[in-house]
N, C-alpha and C positions, 0 to 999 in steps of 0.2 A: 473442506471446501463445501459450500452449499449455496443454493440460490434463495434469494429472499426479495420480494417485491420486484423491482426492476434491475436488480443487481446480483452479482456473484460475489460471495464473501470468501476470502482465503484467510484462515487463522494461522499465524506463525507462532511457534512455541520455542522456548529455550534460548539458545545463543544464535544470533544471526552474525556469523563470521564467514571467513572464506570457505570453510567446509560446508556450512549451511547454504551459502551462495551456490556452490557447485551442485549440491543436491537439489536445490529448490528451483533454479532458473528454468529447467525444462518444463516443469509444471506451470510456472508463472507465465512463461512464453505462450503456452497453450491457452491459458486463461485470457491473456492479453489479446490473443487473436480471435477469441470467441465472440459470440453474437450479443452478449449482454451490454447494455448501454453504460453501465457503471460497474467498475471493479473496485471492491473495497478490500484493502489489506489490513487485517486486524492484528495489531502489535501488542494487544493487551497482555498476552502471556509470554512476551519476550523478556528474558532476563539480561541479555547482553546484546548490544547493537553497535557495530563499528562501521568503518568505511565500506566494508563489503555490503552491509545492509543498505547504506546510502546508494551504492552502485546498483544494487538489486532493485530498489524502489525507482531509481532514475530509469533503469532499463524497462521496467513494466510501464511506467508513466509514458515514456516515449512511444512504446508499441501501442498502447491503448489510444493515445492522442492521434497517432498516425491513421487509425481507422475511425476517428471521430468520436470516440468514447471518452469517458471521464474516469479518473481514478481518485479515490479518497483513502485516507488512512484513519484507523482508530488507534489512538495513543494518548495515554494520560501520564506516562512516565516522564518526569521532569528531565532526566538526563538524556533520554532519547529525543525528546522535543528540543532540547538545547542543541543537540547534534543536527537535527533537521533545520533549526533556525540558522545555525552557523554555516551550513551548506546551502542556505537559501531555498531548500526544498519546500518550506512552508509557504513560499511565494507562489509555487506552482501546484502544490497539492493541498487539498482541503483536509485539514487535520481536525478530528473530532474526538472528544473524550470517551464517547460510547458509540456502540453500533447504531443505536436509535438516533443519535444526533447525526451520525454520518449519513444515514438514510434520509434525513430531513434536508440536508444541504441541497440547494438548487444551484446549478451552474448558471452563471451569467451568460446571456446569449448576445 
């Protein structure tokens, strides 16, 4: 986790399953409640992503949106993007293939 520009970036690694959800949600809840205008979840190093990952992203998105912030994800993996499309998360989250691209996304006002 690190700050860059106007955002905080959280890099997730490995498998995002139920065990990872349980280990990760306290940290992500704290990040979601933080002062940064934008929270970026970087999935570039994720090897496996299931419904627990979808639930985790939805949880963070909801908490960030409640305080008026924006959440973006970094993901270029075709299978993970397919899961996000099937669950309609790509309709509410800005997905970018790189961190640089995620930082350039401007939210519509």
